N, C-alpha and C positions, 0 to 999 in steps of 0.2 A: 812243583810242576813236573819236572824231570823224571821223578818216579812215576810217575802217571804214563807218561809217556815212553816208558823202558819196556814197559809189559805189552810187546806182540801178542802174546798167545789170545789176551782180551779180545785185541783187534781182529783176529783171524776168524773170530764166531760173526762178526758181522756181515762177512762175506756171504755171496749167494742169499742174503734176507733184502738185498739193496739198501741198506744202510751206510752210515758213514759218521766218523765223530769230526768235528771240526773244530781246531783251536781259534776263538776270538782275541782280535788285539787291535788297538787304535793306534793312529799316529798323529795324536795330539790336535787333532781337528774335528773333533766330535761324533766324526763316522765310527761305524763297528765296520772291520775286515776280517777277514777269516781265511786260513789254508786248510787242505788234509791234514788231518794228524798223522796219517800211515806218513806221509812224507818228513815228518819231523822227528830228529835226532835228539834234541835236547832244546832246554830254556834257560837261560841264566841271564845274569844281568852284564851289562856291557863291561868289559875288561878295557884293560889297554890296549891300543892299537898302534900298528907300525905301518906308518905311512909308506906308499909305492911310489916309486917317481913313475910318469907319465902313466897313472892309472887311467881308467875311464872314469867321467866324471860321478859317477853315482856309487863308485867303489869309494868308501871312507878309510881302508886301510887293510890290513890284515892282522889274523889276532893265532895265539898259538894255545890248541886245545888238543889236550892228550895226546902228545905226539905228532900232531899235525898242524900245519899251518893252513888257513882257511881264508879266502877273501870275504871281507864284511860288506855286504850290499844295506846303503840307505835306501830302503825301500820308498818312502814316501817319495824322496828326491826320484828314484826309478819313474813312478808312475806318476811325474810332473807336478806333485805337489809340493815341493820346494825340500830343503834337508831337514833332517829332523834337528831340534833342539836337544842337546844331551843336557838331562839331568839325571836325579838320583832315580828316577824311574825307567831311565831308558835300558833296551833288552833285547838280547839278541834270540833269535830264532836259528838253531841251527838245522838243517835240510839236507836231505838228498836229495837229488834230481839228476834221472840221463847220469848215474853213477861218478857225479861228481858232488861234492859237499861243500856247501857255503852258509854264512850266518847273515839274516836281514836284521837290521837295524830297525825296532819299531819302538813307538813312546813306550807301550806297555801292553802286556798279556791281562786277557779278563778271566778267561775260564775256558773247560771243552763241555761241547753241548753233542748229544748222539742224536741223528736225525736220519729220516728217510730221504735216498733220493727224489721221492716224488715231491717234498718240500723244497727244493733244489731247482731253482727256474734258470731259464738262460736270461742274458741281459735284457733289456727292453730295446726292441728292434732301432727304436728312434736316437738308440746313444752312439751308432756309427760303428767306424771299423778301427777309431782311433785309441778309442780305449782299454783299459787293462784290466778288465774284471772276465772272467769265464763263467760267472754266474751270481745271482742274490739269491739272499732267501730272507725268511723274518724270523726273530726269534723274541720272544716277550713283545710281539707286536711293533720292533724296529729291524730298518731294512740293516739285512747285513752283507757286504759286498764281498763276492769270492774269487781272490784275486789269481789270474792267470802268470801265473810265477814262470810258465814255459816262454812265454812273450818276453818277459823282464828278462830272463836270463839272454835270450835269444839275441835282444839288443846290444849285452855286453860284448858275449862273445857269438857272433854269428854262426849258424849249425852248415855245415856241409850236405848238399845234396847231392853230388855228384859220384857216382861208383866208382871203385879204382879199376882202371885199365886191366883186364883179363881175368877179372874176378867172377864173371859170369859165363858161361856157355853162351852167346850170341845166337846161335843156333836152337838153342831151346827155348831162349826168350822170343824168338822170330816166330815159333810154332804156336806159344801162348797166343802172339799177337793175330796168326794167320787163324786161331780158333776162333778169335772174337768172345773169348774170355774176360771178363773183368773182375776189377778187385773192388770189394767193398770198403771205404775207411773209414771209420768210425771216433771221432774224438769232438770233443767240445772245444778245444783249443784251434783256432782258425790257422796259427802257425803252424802247429802240429800237423793239422790237413794238410796245408801246403807243404810241408816239408815231403810228406808221406808221397803226396800227388807229383810232385818236381821227380824225386827219384825213380818213380814207375813210369812215369812217362818218359823220360829218358831211355827206359828199356823198353820201348812199343807198348806200353801197357794200359788200357782205358782203365779210370778211376772213375768210380760213384763214390760221392760222398754224404756223409749222415753227420749231424751234430752232434746226437747222444744215441744212446742203447733204443730209445721208444721209437724215435726217426727211424733209424735202421731196421727195427722190427718190423714196421711198418711197410718199409720199402720193400724188405724180403717176403713178406707175407702176399705183397702184390705181385712182383716178378713169380711168385712160385704160382699164381692164378694162373699165370700165362705159358709157363712152359716150365719142366723140371730145375728146381734152381742149381743143379750142378753143370748143368749145359750153359748157364749164364755166369756163373762165378767161377773164379780160380778159387778166390777164399775170400772170410773176412778178415778184416785186420782193426782190432777194436782195442781201443783206450781203457784203462778200467776203470778211473772216477769220473761220471759225467752224470747231466742234470737229468730229473726223470728218470732213468735205467742207466744203474753203471752197466759196464762191459761183462761182469760177472753174473749178474742177472741174465742180459742181453744173452750169453751163452749158454746158460741154464733154459732159459725160453726155446734158443735155437735146438736144445737136444731135447727137448721135449716134445718138438711137435714134428709128427712125419712126413713131411714135408721139407722140413729143412737140415733135420737132424743128421744129414751125412756131411753138411758144410764144415770145410776146414777151416779153423778158425786160431787165430795168432794172437796172442794178448800183448799190446804194443804200449808199453808202460813207461813214466820217469818213476815209478815205487820199486822200492828195494828190491835188485834181483833175486838174493835168496828168499824173500818173502812170498814173490812172484810164482816162482818155481814151485814152489810147496802147494801154491793154489791152484797150478793149471791142471792137475789129474781130480781136485776137487771138484773144479765145477765144469770140466769137460773140454779145456782148450787143448788144440793139436799141439801147439808150442808158446814158448814166451820168448819175445825179444824186447829188449831197454831201449828207450829213446836217446839219442837219435843216431842211428848207426846205419849210414846209405849203403854199408857193404855189407852190415848183419840183413838188412830188411832186404837186398837182393838176394843173399844168399837164400833166406827163409822162402822167396818167391821160386829161385830156382830149384830148391829141393821139393817144391809141391810140385812144380812144373814137370819134374823128371819122374815122381811117382805115377802121372797123366799120360806122358808122352814117351817114356824111357831117355 
């Protein structure tokens, strides 16, 4: 399995095609789950764990892997299903999110599936706000639940949304606020949208939110019918992986539309920084920003504001 996951070149071919690869796994309860292969570094059998005093209840311990010490999160426990029962099938999925590396403990992995983002659907509206799903899909007629890992991690180590004092020129931020220019934040993770909004609102900037690339595109097209888009928006900040339309395809659609093509687009994602930096030019983004860094987000907004206001 780890050999399949190590081939980054094959994954880059999916960029701009609105496609993704999912690693399907189970947690011993019969339901199938998945996360995006882009975020996975390695899959291996569970190794011996070292216990950590006063650790978060869902952290089963740490493991030592290739010179690194990684926290091991019981994913079943983290999403409210109770701890994994360790057996010969218990597996660790080593992932990179927001420039941190951690392993998730699952009952066992199944396979990798290649899909179109149009086949990935938001969770049903009746599921409320307390669930840990970022999307659902069907594979061989079976429902597969895609885990909102950002929410899981945020509950273990809460993210900061405050900008360091003196980090940005408040006069420049005030000019953005006075101009009425807004920011469109696009992300399928509610907690990620909330983080962006809280940081930008603290700088006096109004935020419009969209749950996925298709919703964002529809918002942009409607806005462009009313008045020039750049007189309404300072920038678009978009996640990479989202149901219906991913951030790469959203950027491609923006660049191909005469009414939207000059929009400033920032790719804001928990995926590998080195990978996404290579993709910025390919899909036409103006900048790349790793989640979640309030100071980095503020600096990106300030940079764009200075281009417009000096």
